Every structure is written in C-alpha cells, then in structure tokens.
Biopython code that builds the backbone (N, CA, C, O; Angstrom):
import numpy as np
from Bio.PDB.StructureBuilder import StructureBuilder

atoms = [
    (1, "MET", "N", (56.741, 22.680, -60.685)),
    (1, "MET", "CA", (55.568, 22.962, -59.901)),
    (1, "MET", "C", (56.008, 23.371, -58.496)),
    (1, "MET", "O", (56.929, 22.785, -57.928)),
    (2, "LYS", "N", (55.338, 24.384, -57.945)),
    (2, "LYS", "CA", (55.625, 24.852, -56.592)),
    (2, "LYS", "C", (54.421, 24.594, -55.700)),
    (2, "LYS", "O", (53.273, 24.746, -56.119)),
    (3, "LEU", "N", (54.699, 24.205, -54.480)),
    (3, "LEU", "CA", (53.647, 24.053, -53.488)),
    (3, "LEU", "C", (53.416, 25.407, -52.838)),
    (3, "LEU", "O", (54.367, 26.073, -52.429)),
    (4, "GLY", "N", (52.177, 25.808, -52.743)),
    (4, "GLY", "CA", (51.869, 27.100, -52.154)),
    (4, "GLY", "C", (50.716, 27.012, -51.182)),
    (4, "GLY", "O", (50.141, 25.947, -50.956)),
    (5, "LEU", "N", (50.393, 28.156, -50.613)),
    (5, "LEU", "CA", (49.289, 28.258, -49.664)),
    (5, "LEU", "C", (48.376, 29.383, -50.118)),
    (5, "LEU", "O", (48.827, 30.495, -50.394)),
    (6, "GLY", "N", (47.091, 29.080, -50.192)),
    (6, "GLY", "CA", (46.104, 30.074, -50.580)),
    (6, "GLY", "C", (45.299, 30.558, -49.389)),
    (6, "GLY", "O", (45.177, 29.866, -48.378)),
    (7, "THR", "N", (44.757, 31.747, -49.522)),
    (7, "THR", "CA", (44.008, 32.332, -48.414)),
    (7, "THR", "C", (42.771, 31.523, -48.047)),
    (7, "THR", "O", (42.331, 31.571, -46.899)),
    (8, "TYR", "N", (42.202, 30.783, -48.988)),
    (8, "TYR", "CA", (41.035, 29.971, -48.644)),
    (8, "TYR", "C", (41.387, 28.848, -47.673)),
    (8, "TYR", "O", (40.506, 28.340, -46.980)),
    (9, "ALA", "N", (42.648, 28.454, -47.612)),
    (9, "ALA", "CA", (43.056, 27.414, -46.656)),
    (9, "ALA", "C", (42.906, 27.905, -45.217)),
    (9, "ALA", "O", (42.761, 27.101, -44.295)),
    (10, "LEU", "N", (42.940, 29.212, -45.029)),
    (10, "LEU", "CA", (42.823, 29.796, -43.684)),
    (10, "LEU", "C", (41.595, 30.697, -43.583)),
    (10, "LEU", "O", (41.597, 31.686, -42.851)),
    (11, "ALA", "N", (40.552, 30.345, -44.322)),
    (11, "ALA", "CA", (39.357, 31.192, -44.387)),
    (11, "ALA", "C", (38.804, 31.546, -43.012)),
    (11, "ALA", "O", (38.446, 32.699, -42.771)),
    (12, "TRP", "N", (38.729, 30.580, -42.113)),
    (12, "TRP", "CA", (38.143, 30.850, -40.796)),
    (12, "TRP", "C", (39.042, 31.749, -39.961)),
    (12, "TRP", "O", (38.555, 32.434, -39.062)),
    (13, "SER", "N", (40.325, 31.763, -40.232)),
    (13, "SER", "CA", (41.238, 32.658, -39.512)),
    (13, "SER", "C", (41.238, 34.066, -40.098)),
    (13, "SER", "O", (41.635, 35.023, -39.433)),
    (14, "ILE", "N", (40.798, 34.187, -41.330)),
    (14, "ILE", "CA", (40.702, 35.489, -41.990)),
    (14, "ILE", "C", (39.338, 36.109, -41.702)),
    (14, "ILE", "O", (39.222, 37.307, -41.446)),
    (15, "GLY", "N", (38.319, 35.271, -41.749)),
    (15, "GLY", "CA", (36.945, 35.718, -41.531)),
    (15, "GLY", "C", (36.064, 35.263, -42.673)),
    (15, "GLY", "O", (36.443, 35.342, -43.842)),
    (16, "VAL", "N", (34.886, 34.787, -42.319)),
    (16, "VAL", "CA", (33.925, 34.302, -43.301)),
    (16, "VAL", "C", (32.661, 35.146, -43.173)),
    (16, "VAL", "O", (32.046, 35.181, -42.107)),
    (17, "PRO", "N", (32.267, 35.829, -44.254)),
    (17, "PRO", "CA", (31.070, 36.672, -44.184)),
    (17, "PRO", "C", (29.863, 35.894, -43.654)),
    (17, "PRO", "O", (29.649, 34.732, -44.000)),
    (18, "GLY", "N", (29.094, 36.560, -42.818)),
    (18, "GLY", "CA", (27.901, 35.941, -42.255)),
    (18, "GLY", "C", (28.161, 35.129, -41.003)),
    (18, "GLY", "O", (27.234, 34.554, -40.431)),
    (19, "ASN", "N", (29.412, 35.076, -40.572)),
    (19, "ASN", "CA", (29.794, 34.342, -39.368)),
    (19, "ASN", "C", (30.542, 35.284, -38.432)),
    (19, "ASN", "O", (31.074, 36.306, -38.864)),
    (20, "PRO", "N", (30.580, 34.933, -37.140)),
    (20, "PRO", "CA", (31.322, 35.790, -36.215)),
    (20, "PRO", "C", (32.789, 35.890, -36.641)),
    (20, "PRO", "O", (33.379, 34.901, -37.077)),
    (21, "PRO", "N", (33.369, 37.066, -36.517)),
    (21, "PRO", "CA", (34.777, 37.219, -36.915)),
    (21, "PRO", "C", (35.702, 36.491, -35.945)),
    (21, "PRO", "O", (35.368, 36.317, -34.773)),
    (22, "PRO", "N", (36.864, 36.066, -36.436)),
    (22, "PRO", "CA", (37.838, 35.448, -35.534)),
    (22, "PRO", "C", (38.323, 36.470, -34.502)),
    (22, "PRO", "O", (38.266, 37.678, -34.730)),
    (23, "GLU", "N", (38.791, 35.967, -33.385)),
    (23, "GLU", "CA", (39.269, 36.849, -32.318)),
    (23, "GLU", "C", (40.393, 37.760, -32.810)),
    (23, "GLU", "O", (40.415, 38.955, -32.513)),
    (24, "ARG", "N", (41.328, 37.176, -33.568)),
    (24, "ARG", "CA", (42.435, 37.940, -34.152)),
    (24, "ARG", "C", (42.522, 37.611, -35.639)),
    (24, "ARG", "O", (43.309, 36.749, -36.031)),
    (25, "PRO", "N", (41.726, 38.284, -36.477)),
    (25, "PRO", "CA", (41.724, 37.948, -37.905)),
    (25, "PRO", "C", (43.079, 38.211, -38.560)),
    (25, "PRO", "O", (43.766, 39.183, -38.244)),
    (26, "LEU", "N", (43.440, 37.323, -39.476)),
    (26, "LEU", "CA", (44.687, 37.488, -40.223)),
    (26, "LEU", "C", (44.491, 38.527, -41.316)),
    (26, "LEU", "O", (43.539, 38.444, -42.093)),
    (27, "ASP", "N", (45.384, 39.501, -41.379)),
    (27, "ASP", "CA", (45.411, 40.394, -42.524)),
    (27, "ASP", "C", (46.409, 39.810, -43.529)),
    (27, "ASP", "O", (46.973, 38.742, -43.292)),
    (28, "ALA", "N", (46.622, 40.496, -44.631)),
    (28, "ALA", "CA", (47.500, 39.968, -45.682)),
    (28, "ALA", "C", (48.914, 39.715, -45.171)),
    (28, "ALA", "O", (49.513, 38.686, -45.481)),
    (29, "GLU", "N", (49.446, 40.647, -44.391)),
    (29, "GLU", "CA", (50.810, 40.501, -43.869)),
    (29, "GLU", "C", (50.907, 39.306, -42.920)),
    (29, "GLU", "O", (51.878, 38.551, -42.972)),
    (30, "ALA", "N", (49.912, 39.134, -42.059)),
    (30, "ALA", "CA", (49.920, 37.998, -41.127)),
    (30, "ALA", "C", (49.802, 36.680, -41.888)),
    (30, "ALA", "O", (50.430, 35.687, -41.519)),
    (31, "PHE", "N", (48.996, 36.672, -42.950)),
    (31, "PHE", "CA", (48.884, 35.470, -43.777)),
    (31, "PHE", "C", (50.236, 35.141, -44.407)),
    (31, "PHE", "O", (50.656, 33.984, -44.413)),
    (32, "LEU", "N", (50.912, 36.150, -44.932)),
    (32, "LEU", "CA", (52.225, 35.943, -45.544)),
    (32, "LEU", "C", (53.219, 35.405, -44.519)),
    (32, "LEU", "O", (53.967, 34.472, -44.811)),
    (33, "ARG", "N", (53.230, 35.982, -43.329)),
    (33, "ARG", "CA", (54.133, 35.494, -42.273)),
    (33, "ARG", "C", (53.807, 34.047, -41.893)),
    (33, "ARG", "O", (54.711, 33.249, -41.647)),
    (34, "PHE", "N", (52.519, 33.713, -41.844)),
    (34, "PHE", "CA", (52.115, 32.337, -41.550)),
    (34, "PHE", "C", (52.668, 31.397, -42.621)),
    (34, "PHE", "O", (53.245, 30.356, -42.306)),
    (35, "ALA", "N", (52.487, 31.772, -43.884)),
    (35, "ALA", "CA", (52.976, 30.942, -44.989)),
    (35, "ALA", "C", (54.491, 30.765, -44.903)),
    (35, "ALA", "O", (55.001, 29.654, -45.045)),
    (36, "LEU", "N", (55.201, 31.854, -44.671)),
    (36, "LEU", "CA", (56.659, 31.780, -44.548)),
    (36, "LEU", "C", (57.069, 30.884, -43.385)),
    (36, "LEU", "O", (58.007, 30.096, -43.502)),
    (37, "GLY", "N", (56.373, 31.007, -42.279)),
    (37, "GLY", "CA", (56.686, 30.205, -41.100)),
    (37, "GLY", "C", (56.482, 28.719, -41.304)),
    (37, "GLY", "O", (57.028, 27.898, -40.568)),
    (38, "HIS", "N", (55.686, 28.377, -42.315)),
    (38, "HIS", "CA", (55.445, 26.969, -42.625)),
    (38, "HIS", "C", (56.175, 26.521, -43.890)),
    (38, "HIS", "O", (55.874, 25.466, -44.447)),
    (39, "GLY", "N", (57.132, 27.326, -44.335)),
    (39, "GLY", "CA", (58.005, 26.920, -45.432)),
    (39, "GLY", "C", (57.486, 27.168, -46.832)),
    (39, "GLY", "O", (58.102, 26.713, -47.796)),
    (40, "PHE", "N", (56.376, 27.871, -46.982)),
    (40, "PHE", "CA", (55.838, 28.140, -48.313)),
    (40, "PHE", "C", (56.541, 29.344, -48.929)),
    (40, "PHE", "O", (56.827, 30.329, -48.248)),
    (41, "ARG", "N", (56.813, 29.248, -50.232)),
    (41, "ARG", "CA", (57.400, 30.360, -50.973)),
    (41, "ARG", "C", (56.505, 30.750, -52.148)),
    (41, "ARG", "O", (56.946, 31.378, -53.110)),
    (42, "LEU", "N", (55.240, 30.359, -52.039)),
    (42, "LEU", "CA", (54.216, 30.732, -53.012)),
    (42, "LEU", "C", (52.923, 30.935, -52.239)),
    (42, "LEU", "O", (52.515, 30.072, -51.461)),
    (43, "VAL", "N", (52.275, 32.082, -52.454)),
    (43, "VAL", "CA", (50.978, 32.329, -51.836)),
    (43, "VAL", "C", (49.985, 32.738, -52.914)),
    (43, "VAL", "O", (50.346, 33.347, -53.921)),
    (44, "GLN", "N", (48.729, 32.388, -52.676)),
    (44, "GLN", "CA", (47.657, 32.843, -53.557)),
    (44, "GLN", "C", (46.714, 33.710, -52.735)),
    (44, "GLN", "O", (46.130, 33.264, -51.748)),
    (45, "MET", "N", (46.583, 34.938, -53.162)),
    (45, "MET", "CA", (45.685, 35.882, -52.507)),
    (45, "MET", "C", (44.369, 35.842, -53.265)),
    (45, "MET", "O", (44.271, 36.339, -54.387)),
    (46, "ALA", "N", (43.365, 35.250, -52.649)),
    (46, "ALA", "CA", (42.059, 35.112, -53.291)),
    (46, "ALA", "C", (41.139, 36.246, -52.850)),
    (46, "ALA", "O", (41.555, 37.155, -52.130)),
    (47, "ASP", "N", (39.892, 36.181, -53.288)),
    (47, "ASP", "CA", (38.973, 37.279, -52.999)),
    (47, "ASP", "C", (38.553, 37.359, -51.535)),
    (47, "ASP", "O", (37.943, 38.349, -51.130)),
    (48, "ASN", "N", (38.862, 36.344, -50.733)),
    (48, "ASN", "CA", (38.554, 36.456, -49.303)),
    (48, "ASN", "C", (39.626, 37.254, -48.553)),
    (48, "ASN", "O", (39.409, 37.645, -47.406)),
    (49, "GLN", "N", (40.755, 37.494, -49.174)),
    (49, "GLN", "CA", (41.830, 38.322, -48.597)),
    (49, "GLN", "C", (42.571, 38.965, -49.770)),
    (49, "GLN", "O", (43.661, 38.523, -50.134)),
    (50, "PRO", "N", (41.989, 39.994, -50.356)),
    (50, "PRO", "CA", (42.604, 40.584, -51.541)),
    (50, "PRO", "C", (44.010, 41.114, -51.272)),
    (50, "PRO", "O", (44.365, 41.455, -50.144)),
    (51, "LEU", "N", (44.774, 41.171, -52.316)),
    (51, "LEU", "CA", (46.114, 41.748, -52.253)),
    (51, "LEU", "C", (45.978, 43.216, -51.863)),
    (51, "LEU", "O", (45.224, 43.951, -52.501)),
    (52, "PRO", "N", (46.691, 43.656, -50.831)),
    (52, "PRO", "CA", (46.578, 45.064, -50.445)),
    (52, "PRO", "C", (47.113, 45.987, -51.533)),
    (52, "PRO", "O", (47.974, 45.602, -52.325)),
    (53, "ASP", "N", (46.595, 47.196, -51.560)),
    (53, "ASP", "CA", (47.006, 48.193, -52.544)),
    (53, "ASP", "C", (48.511, 48.434, -52.431)),
    (53, "ASP", "O", (48.983, 48.879, -51.385)),
    (54, "PRO", "N", (49.272, 48.148, -53.491)),
    (54, "PRO", "CA", (50.725, 48.299, -53.423)),
    (54, "PRO", "C", (51.171, 49.743, -53.193)),
    (54, "PRO", "O", (52.300, 49.973, -52.760)),
    (55, "ALA", "N", (50.312, 50.710, -53.472)),
    (55, "ALA", "CA", (50.664, 52.111, -53.244)),
    (55, "ALA", "C", (50.478, 52.511, -51.781)),
    (55, "ALA", "O", (50.962, 53.561, -51.357)),
    (56, "GLY", "N", (49.785, 51.684, -51.018)),
    (56, "GLY", "CA", (49.554, 51.990, -49.611)),
    (56, "GLY", "C", (50.628, 51.396, -48.715)),
    (56, "GLY", "O", (51.461, 50.604, -49.155)),
    (57, "GLU", "N", (50.593, 51.792, -47.458)),
    (57, "GLU", "CA", (51.599, 51.328, -46.495)),
    (57, "GLU", "C", (51.538, 49.809, -46.304)),
    (57, "GLU", "O", (52.567, 49.133, -46.333)),
    (58, "GLU", "N", (50.325, 49.279, -46.110)),
    (58, "GLU", "CA", (50.184, 47.833, -45.903)),
    (58, "GLU", "C", (50.665, 47.053, -47.125)),
    (58, "GLU", "O", (51.393, 46.069, -46.995)),
    (59, "GLY", "N", (50.254, 47.498, -48.309)),
    (59, "GLY", "CA", (50.662, 46.824, -49.531)),
    (59, "GLY", "C", (52.157, 46.897, -49.766)),
    (59, "GLY", "O", (52.769, 45.935, -50.231)),
    (60, "GLY", "N", (52.745, 48.040, -49.445)),
    (60, "GLY", "CA", (54.192, 48.191, -49.592)),
    (60, "GLY", "C", (54.959, 47.224, -48.705)),
    (60, "GLY", "O", (55.920, 46.593, -49.146)),
    (61, "ARG", "N", (54.527, 47.109, -47.445)),
    (61, "ARG", "CA", (55.177, 46.159, -46.516)),
    (61, "ARG", "C", (55.011, 44.729, -46.999)),
    (61, "ARG", "O", (55.954, 43.938, -46.973)),
    (62, "PHE", "N", (53.790, 44.403, -47.444)),
    (62, "PHE", "CA", (53.499, 43.053, -47.921)),
    (62, "PHE", "C", (54.421, 42.685, -49.081)),
    (62, "PHE", "O", (55.050, 41.627, -49.075)),
    (63, "LEU", "N", (54.493, 43.571, -50.075)),
    (63, "LEU", "CA", (55.314, 43.283, -51.256)),
    (63, "LEU", "C", (56.801, 43.260, -50.930)),
    (63, "LEU", "O", (57.537, 42.435, -51.472)),
    (64, "GLU", "N", (57.248, 44.141, -50.064)),
    (64, "GLU", "CA", (58.661, 44.147, -49.673)),
    (64, "GLU", "C", (59.029, 42.846, -48.962)),
    (64, "GLU", "O", (60.086, 42.274, -49.229)),
    (65, "THR", "N", (58.178, 42.381, -48.070)),
    (65, "THR", "CA", (58.432, 41.111, -47.382)),
    (65, "THR", "C", (58.476, 39.971, -48.387)),
    (65, "THR", "O", (59.363, 39.120, -48.324)),
    (66, "ALA", "N", (57.524, 39.948, -49.312)),
    (66, "ALA", "CA", (57.492, 38.887, -50.321)),
    (66, "ALA", "C", (58.766, 38.907, -51.170)),
    (66, "ALA", "O", (59.355, 37.856, -51.424)),
    (67, "ARG", "N", (59.188, 40.078, -51.605)),
    (67, "ARG", "CA", (60.421, 40.185, -52.412)),
    (67, "ARG", "C", (61.639, 39.719, -51.621)),
    (67, "ARG", "O", (62.441, 38.916, -52.098)),
    (68, "ARG", "N", (61.757, 40.235, -50.412)),
    (68, "ARG", "CA", (62.917, 39.907, -49.570)),
    (68, "ARG", "C", (63.009, 38.404, -49.302)),
    (68, "ARG", "O", (64.104, 37.842, -49.280)),
    (69, "GLU", "N", (61.869, 37.757, -49.101)),
    (69, "GLU", "CA", (61.842, 36.333, -48.765)),
    (69, "GLU", "C", (61.723, 35.423, -49.985)),
    (69, "GLU", "O", (61.717, 34.201, -49.844)),
    (70, "GLY", "N", (61.628, 36.005, -51.178)),
    (70, "GLY", "CA", (61.539, 35.204, -52.398)),
    (70, "GLY", "C", (60.213, 34.482, -52.559)),
    (70, "GLY", "O", (60.169, 33.354, -53.050)),
    (71, "VAL", "N", (59.131, 35.133, -52.146)),
    (71, "VAL", "CA", (57.799, 34.532, -52.231)),
    (71, "VAL", "C", (57.118, 34.976, -53.520)),
    (71, "VAL", "O", (57.035, 36.169, -53.808)),
    (72, "ALA", "N", (56.633, 34.012, -54.288)),
    (72, "ALA", "CA", (55.838, 34.307, -55.478)),
    (72, "ALA", "C", (54.391, 34.519, -55.039)),
    (72, "ALA", "O", (53.905, 33.853, -54.125)),
    (73, "ILE", "N", (53.711, 35.455, -55.701)),
    (73, "ILE", "CA", (52.331, 35.783, -55.347)),
    (73, "ILE", "C", (51.438, 35.529, -56.549)),
    (73, "ILE", "O", (51.691, 36.031, -57.644)),
    (74, "GLU", "N", (50.394, 34.748, -56.335)),
    (74, "GLU", "CA", (49.350, 34.558, -57.339)),
    (74, "GLU", "C", (48.136, 35.352, -56.882)),
    (74, "GLU", "O", (47.844, 35.422, -55.688)),
    (75, "ILE", "N", (47.437, 35.944, -57.828)),
    (75, "ILE", "CA", (46.210, 36.663, -57.515)),
    (75, "ILE", "C", (45.062, 35.865, -58.106)),
    (75, "ILE", "O", (45.036, 35.580, -59.304)),
    (76, "GLY", "N", (44.131, 35.516, -57.266)),
    (76, "GLY", "CA", (42.977, 34.757, -57.728)),
    (76, "GLY", "C", (41.714, 35.351, -57.152)),
    (76, "GLY", "O", (41.747, 36.058, -56.145)),
    (77, "GLY", "N", (40.622, 35.063, -57.784)),
    (77, "GLY", "CA", (39.365, 35.532, -57.221)),
    (77, "GLY", "C", (38.330, 35.822, -58.274)),
    (77, "GLY", "O", (38.601, 35.860, -59.474)),
    (78, "ARG", "N", (37.150, 36.022, -57.779)),
    (78, "ARG", "CA", (36.035, 36.350, -58.658)),
    (78, "ARG", "C", (35.962, 37.859, -58.834)),
    (78, "ARG", "O", (36.302, 38.623, -57.931)),
    (79, "GLY", "N", (35.521, 38.266, -59.987)),
    (79, "GLY", "CA", (35.265, 39.676, -60.220)),
    (79, "GLY", "C", (36.495, 40.549, -60.387)),
    (79, "GLY", "O", (36.416, 41.760, -60.181)),
    (80, "LEU", "N", (37.622, 39.971, -60.754)),
    (80, "LEU", "CA", (38.806, 40.800, -60.986)),
    (80, "LEU", "C", (38.560, 41.706, -62.187)),
    (80, "LEU", "O", (37.986, 41.286, -63.192)),
    (81, "THR", "N", (38.997, 42.933, -62.069)),
    (81, "THR", "CA", (38.847, 43.874, -63.171)),
    (81, "THR", "C", (40.223, 44.275, -63.685)),
    (81, "THR", "O", (41.229, 44.128, -62.991)),
    (82, "GLU", "N", (40.249, 44.773, -64.887)),
    (82, "GLU", "CA", (41.507, 45.242, -65.465)),
    (82, "GLU", "C", (42.097, 46.359, -64.609)),
    (82, "GLU", "O", (43.311, 46.424, -64.414)),
    (83, "GLU", "N", (41.238, 47.234, -64.100)),
    (83, "GLU", "CA", (41.705, 48.340, -63.254)),
    (83, "GLU", "C", (42.401, 47.812, -61.998)),
    (83, "GLU", "O", (43.462, 48.312, -61.624)),
    (84, "TYR", "N", (41.818, 46.816, -61.352)),
    (84, "TYR", "CA", (42.419, 46.234, -60.145)),
    (84, "TYR", "C", (43.794, 45.645, -60.460)),
    (84, "TYR", "O", (44.747, 45.844, -59.707)),
    (85, "LEU", "N", (43.889, 44.928, -61.565)),
    (85, "LEU", "CA", (45.148, 44.282, -61.928)),
    (85, "LEU", "C", (46.224, 45.293, -62.322)),
    (85, "LEU", "O", (47.409, 45.030, -62.116)),
    (86, "ARG", "N", (45.851, 46.418, -62.873)),
    (86, "ARG", "CA", (46.829, 47.446, -63.257)),
    (86, "ARG", "C", (47.493, 48.092, -62.049)),
    (86, "ARG", "O", (48.613, 48.592, -62.151)),
    (87, "ARG", "N", (46.804, 48.086, -60.893)),
    (87, "ARG", "CA", (47.387, 48.679, -59.689)),
    (87, "ARG", "C", (48.576, 47.859, -59.294)),
    (87, "ARG", "O", (49.235, 48.166, -58.301)),
]
sb = StructureBuilder()
sb.init_structure("model")
sb.init_model(0)
sb.init_chain("A")
sb.init_seg("    ")
for serial, (resi, resn, name, xyz) in enumerate(atoms, 1):
    if name == "N":
        sb.init_residue(resn, " ", resi, " ")
    sb.init_atom(name, np.array(xyz, "f"), 0.0, 1.0, " ", f" {name:<3s}", serial, name[0])
structure = sb.get_structure()
C-alpha cells in the first residue's frame, strides 16, 4: 500500500465552484510539486483538478515531472468516459 495525496485534500487551494477563487489557485503542476515537496510519490487527480491533456504542453510537463520523480498517478472522478481515458 502507498500513501498518496488527492486533489480533494487541497480543494480550497484549487478552487471550489460557487465560492470565490483562491488568490493563487493550484494547477495540476503546482499540485504535483506540492505533493513532491511533502514526500508523496502517489497522487490522485480527481474531477476537481483533472489530469491535463498529455498531448498539450501542460500535460507533457506534468507527466515528465511525474516520471522523473517516480510518482504514480491515479485518475479518479465522476463522469469519466472511455474517450477521456484513451487520451
């Protein structure tokens, strides 16, 4: 079993719909850096902070950082589609 950090643990730092946004909202890369800085090598990207598109610049950086640092990524959330998972 691995201890990890999920995006819901930092929901208020990411942003909660219907509430004022945080002054500096965490994007996926900032969340990953936060997790790494606290010793986590497993992250769960839930529907409040979806995994960035791996074909895009942000997604490429996110995945490269995760690979380089040995971070496992779980994808969780409501409404996942086969198309989303194939990306």
